[in-house]
N, C-alpha and C positions, 0 to 999 in steps of 0.2 A: 045473127045466127047464134043459137045457144051453144055454149061450150060443152054441155053434157051430151050432145049428139055425136061426139067423137070420143068413144070410150076406150079405144085402144085395146080391146080384148085380146087381139092376136099377139100382143106384146108381153103377156104375162110371163111366159117361160123365159124370154129374154131378160125381163126385169128381175126375175128371181135369180137367174144365173149371174147377172151383173151385180146384184146386192151381195150374193154369196162370194163373188170374186173379191169383195172388199172385207168381208168378215163372216164367220160362221154365225148362223142365227136359227132360232126356233121358228116354227110356222107362225106363231103369234107375232114375233118380232118382225118377220118378213111382211106380214099383213099390215102391221103398223107403219113400217117404212114405206110400203107401196101406197098406203092411205095418205101419208104426208105428201107424196108427190102427185098422186092422182086426185086427191081431194075427197076420196071416198075409200074407206077401208074395205078390201075384198072380204066376202063372207067365207066361212070355213069350207062350205061346199064348192067354192071356187079355188081357193088356195091349196087345199090338201090333195085334190085330184091332180093338180098340176105338179105338186111335189112328188106324188106317187109316180106319175108319168116320167118325170126327170130321173127319179131313182131307178125305175125299170129300164130306162135307156142307158143307165150307167154313168150319168153325168153328175149326180150328187149322191152322197151317202148320209145316213142319219145315225147319230149315236145318242143313246138314252142318257139323259142328264136329269136325274130326279124324276119328275112327272112328265117332262117334255122331251122331245127329240130335237137335237141340235143338228142342223144340216150344214154340210160343207161341200165344196166342189171336189170331184175326183180329178185325176190327171186328164181323163177324157173330157170332163166338164170344163177344165181350164182351156184345153185346145178348142173346144166348141165355142167358148165365150170369146176367145181371141178371134176366131173366124167370124163370129156373129158381129163383133164390134167393127171389124174391117168391112164386112158386107154392109152394115148399117151406114157407115161413113160414105161408102161408095154410092149407095142407093139414095141416101137422104142428105148428105153433106151440103149439097147446093141449096137446100131449103134454108139452112142456118146462115149460109153466106149471103143469101139474098136480102137479109135484114127484115124479113116479114114475120 
């Protein structure tokens, strides 16, 4: 089975929130970090609509820093991230414990 058949597209918002819970980042920095983990850097047409959606939902904020915007979590984003991690562990934790 080819590994590229499981692209985890539905995990992008979760991944962005998780990365921003560790450090504020620009869209380019987020794309680079996601690329390191996924093996393929997401295109601007993928990452920026996700950032816009998270911003519109009040989970992240962006501050202009030179030519780029640096994103960080809002208090609602931190609460959402905490809930998402708990949910992820409940839903998928047994997969990691099985050793496969």
